[in-house]
N, CA and C of each residue as an Amber inpcrd file, in Angstrom:
protein
   234
  58.2540000 146.3130000 165.1660000  58.5970000 145.4140000 164.0030000
  58.3920000 143.9520000 164.1890000  57.3700000 143.4820000 163.6250000
  57.1010000 142.0960000 163.6240000  57.4000000 141.6270000 162.1710000
  58.3300000 140.8370000 161.9250000  58.5380000 140.0480000 160.5820000
  58.0040000 138.7610000 160.6020000  57.3520000 138.4280000 159.5810000
  56.9080000 137.0770000 159.2960000  57.9700000 136.2970000 159.0490000
  57.7270000 134.9920000 159.3100000  58.7670000 134.0620000 158.9500000
  58.8820000 133.8710000 157.4180000  60.1280000 133.8130000 156.9380000
  60.4920000 133.6360000 155.6600000  59.8880000 132.4000000 154.8310000
  59.5400000 131.6130000 155.7760000  59.0940000 130.0480000 155.2460000
  57.7610000 130.1970000 154.7290000  57.6640000 129.6670000 153.2640000
  56.3140000 129.6580000 152.6860000  55.9050000 128.1210000 152.7670000
  54.9030000 127.8420000 152.7460000  54.4310000 126.4010000 152.8120000
  54.4820000 125.7380000 151.4680000  54.8180000 124.5040000 151.3090000
  55.3760000 123.9440000 150.0090000  53.9260000 123.6240000 149.3740000
  54.1320000 124.0840000 148.1090000  52.9520000 123.9520000 147.0310000
  52.3480000 122.4660000 147.0370000  51.1280000 122.3220000 147.0340000
  50.6140000 121.1000000 146.8220000  50.9950000 120.2720000 145.5110000
  51.1180000 119.1510000 145.4060000  51.4870000 118.3700000 144.0140000
  50.3850000 118.5740000 143.1130000  50.7160000 118.6530000 141.8920000
  49.8250000 118.7950000 140.8990000  49.0030000 117.7360000 140.6000000
  49.8420000 116.6700000 140.5870000  49.1640000 115.1020000 140.0750000
  49.5670000 114.2280000 141.3590000  48.4750000 113.5990000 141.8220000
  48.9210000 112.5740000 142.7690000  48.1770000 111.2950000 142.3590000
  48.8330000 110.2820000 142.3420000  48.2450000 108.8940000 141.8430000
  47.9140000 108.1680000 143.1240000  46.6190000 108.3240000 143.5510000
  46.3160000 107.7760000 144.8920000  46.0230000 106.1940000 144.6610000
  45.5190000 105.7950000 143.4380000  45.2450000 104.3820000 143.0300000
  46.4700000 103.6530000 143.2120000  47.5900000 104.0900000 142.7500000
  48.9890000 103.4270000 142.5370000  48.9110000 102.7600000 141.3230000
  48.1440000 102.9550000 140.3050000  48.1020000 102.4410000 138.9880000
  49.3780000 102.6770000 138.2840000  49.9200000 103.9020000 138.3060000
  51.1130000 104.3380000 137.7570000  52.2490000 103.6090000 138.1900000
  52.1970000 103.5020000 139.4530000  53.6470000 102.8650000 139.9910000
  53.6400000 101.2730000 139.6200000  52.3240000 100.7550000 139.8070000
  52.1460000  99.3260000 139.0910000  52.5520000  99.2790000 137.8840000
  51.9290000 100.0350000 136.9030000  52.3770000 100.0040000 135.4340000
  53.9680000  99.9860000 135.3430000  54.6480000 100.9100000 136.0110000
  55.8860000 101.1940000 135.5790000  56.7750000  99.7210000 136.3260000
  56.2930000  99.2600000 137.4950000  56.9010000  98.2730000 137.6790000
  56.6930000  97.0760000 136.9020000  55.4290000  96.9710000 136.4950000
  55.3220000  95.7930000 135.6070000  56.0330000  95.7420000 134.3380000
  56.4270000  96.7590000 133.7660000  56.9810000  96.9390000 132.4300000
  58.6370000  97.1600000 132.9580000  58.9710000  97.6580000 133.9900000
  60.3610000  97.8970000 134.2360000  61.0390000  96.6790000 134.6140000
  60.5340000  95.6300000 135.2840000  61.2590000  94.3110000 135.4590000
  61.6500000  93.8450000 134.1410000  60.8290000  93.5010000 133.1220000
  61.2480000  92.9560000 131.9440000  62.3040000  93.6170000 131.2810000
  62.3520000  94.9520000 131.1590000  62.9910000  95.7850000 130.5010000
  64.5140000  95.5190000 131.3880000  64.3720000  95.7390000 132.6520000
  65.5950000  95.7690000 133.1760000  66.3980000  94.4000000 133.2410000
  65.6110000  93.1430000 133.0240000  66.0250000  91.8120000 132.7480000
  66.6380000  91.5050000 131.3880000  66.0550000  92.1350000 130.2890000
  66.6110000  92.3340000 129.1970000  67.9210000  93.1740000 129.1560000
  68.0300000  94.2530000 129.6690000  69.1660000  95.1350000 129.7740000
  70.2420000  94.2580000 130.4400000  70.1070000  93.7160000 131.4810000
  70.8930000  92.9270000 132.3150000  71.5930000  91.6780000 131.4560000
  70.7970000  91.1060000 130.7540000  71.2360000  90.1150000 129.8210000
  72.1750000  90.4510000 128.6900000  71.8050000  91.6920000 128.0390000
  72.5310000  92.3160000 127.1230000  73.9120000  92.9540000 127.6970000
  73.9930000  93.3220000 129.0610000  75.1610000  93.9080000 129.5800000
  76.3050000  92.5990000 129.9740000  75.4490000  91.5760000 130.3320000
  76.3910000  90.2600000 130.4790000  77.0360000  89.7310000 129.1670000
  76.1260000  89.8740000 128.1550000  76.6930000  89.3160000 126.8760000
  77.7190000  90.3540000 126.3490000  77.5510000  91.6620000 126.3750000
  78.6910000  92.5700000 126.1120000  79.8930000  92.2790000 126.8880000
  79.6790000  92.0710000 128.3090000  80.7680000  91.7190000 129.2350000
  81.5260000  90.6920000 128.7370000  80.9690000  89.3990000 128.4470000
  81.5110000  88.1480000 128.0440000  81.9700000  88.3830000 126.8510000
  81.6710000  89.2330000 125.8300000  82.3130000  89.4000000 124.5710000
  83.6470000  90.1150000 124.8770000  83.6150000  91.2660000 125.7370000
  84.8890000  91.9340000 126.1300000  85.9810000  91.1980000 126.7940000
  85.3790000  90.2090000 127.5470000  86.3790000  89.4920000 128.2860000
  87.2140000  88.3680000 127.3250000  86.4230000  88.1280000 126.2020000
  86.9430000  87.1310000 125.3630000  86.8810000  85.7630000 125.5690000
  85.5040000  85.1700000 125.7450000  85.4410000  83.9980000 126.0390000
  86.0770000  83.0490000 125.0210000  86.1640000  83.2320000 123.8250000
  86.7360000  82.3420000 122.9210000  88.0330000  83.2570000 122.2260000
  89.0720000  82.9740000 122.9150000  90.1980000  83.8090000 122.4150000
  90.9550000  83.1910000 121.6600000  90.7450000  81.8670000 121.1310000
  91.3210000  81.2570000 120.0070000  90.7630000  81.4470000 118.6540000
  90.2610000  82.5630000 118.4190000  89.7000000  82.7850000 117.2530000
  90.4970000  82.9920000 116.0590000  90.4360000  82.4610000 114.9670000
  91.4220000  82.4850000 113.8540000  91.6730000  83.8750000 113.2200000
  92.6760000  84.2000000 112.9970000  93.1340000  85.7290000 112.4030000
  92.7110000  85.9490000 111.2350000  92.3790000  87.1560000 111.0040000
  91.7990000  87.4860000 109.6360000  92.9030000  87.3270000 108.5780000
  92.2710000  86.8330000 107.5400000  92.9580000  86.5410000 106.2490000
  93.2430000  87.9500000 105.2650000  94.1960000  88.8180000 105.6300000
  94.3410000  90.0600000 104.7250000  95.1300000  89.7320000 103.6510000
  94.7340000  89.9830000 102.4270000  95.3620000  89.4870000 101.3730000
  96.7120000  90.6610000 101.2030000  97.9030000  90.1070000 100.6960000
  99.0770000  90.9640000 100.6830000  98.7510000  92.3690000  99.6320000
  99.4120000  93.4510000  99.8670000  99.1150000  94.3460000  98.9310000
  99.9900000  94.2940000  97.7440000  98.9900000  94.3360000  96.6510000
  99.5930000  94.1970000  95.3350000 100.7810000  95.1660000  95.0950000
 101.7300000  94.5300000  94.1710000 102.7920000  95.5320000  93.6840000
 102.5670000  96.3820000  92.6420000 102.6280000  97.7730000  92.7390000
 102.3790000  98.4740000  91.6860000 103.6990000  98.8580000  90.7610000
 103.4040000  98.9540000  89.3440000 104.4880000  99.1150000  88.5690000
 104.7710000 100.5930000  88.6490000 106.1820000 100.9920000  88.5680000
 106.4210000 102.6880000  88.6520000 106.0180000 103.2010000  87.4790000
 105.5380000 104.2950000  87.5940000 105.0510000 105.4270000  86.6800000
 106.1380000 105.5640000  85.5400000 105.9780000 105.3520000  84.3280000
 106.7830000 105.8900000  83.2930000 106.5870000 106.9460000  82.7070000
 105.5250000 107.7160000  82.8440000 105.1120000 108.8570000  81.9740000
 104.4640000 108.5890000  80.8170000 104.2400000 107.3880000  80.3990000
 103.2280000 107.1220000  79.1270000 101.9790000 106.6720000  79.6090000
 101.1290000 107.1120000  78.7130000  99.6320000 107.0110000  79.0850000
  99.3580000 105.4150000  78.6370000  99.8220000 104.8210000  77.5140000
  99.5380000 103.5900000  77.3360000 100.7120000 103.0000000  76.4270000
 100.8970000 101.7270000  76.3300000 102.0300000 101.1060000  75.7700000
 101.9900000 101.4600000  74.1590000 100.8090000 101.5430000  73.6260000
 100.5510000 101.7950000  72.3530000 100.8750000 103.1890000  71.5520000
 101.0410000 104.1060000  72.5700000 101.5790000 105.5970000  71.9200000
 103.1110000 105.4460000  72.2750000 103.8190000 105.8900000  71.2490000
 105.1670000 106.1840000  71.5090000 105.7730000 107.3190000  72.1130000
């Protein structure tokens, strides 16, 4: 009763970048993108903290008063 080990060898990778070109390309474009993202995150955080908290209030006009409905369509019709 000889059973073989149930361990199979790992399959070989389909694509291997031995030159390192792909990693250099990702690194070259990744740094500027991450810096821009960090600047945007800092700006968003600063706006949430409320750097300028003495902002003027919004001028919302008062609600106009409406006349009560009388049942007439117009004053010219009796």
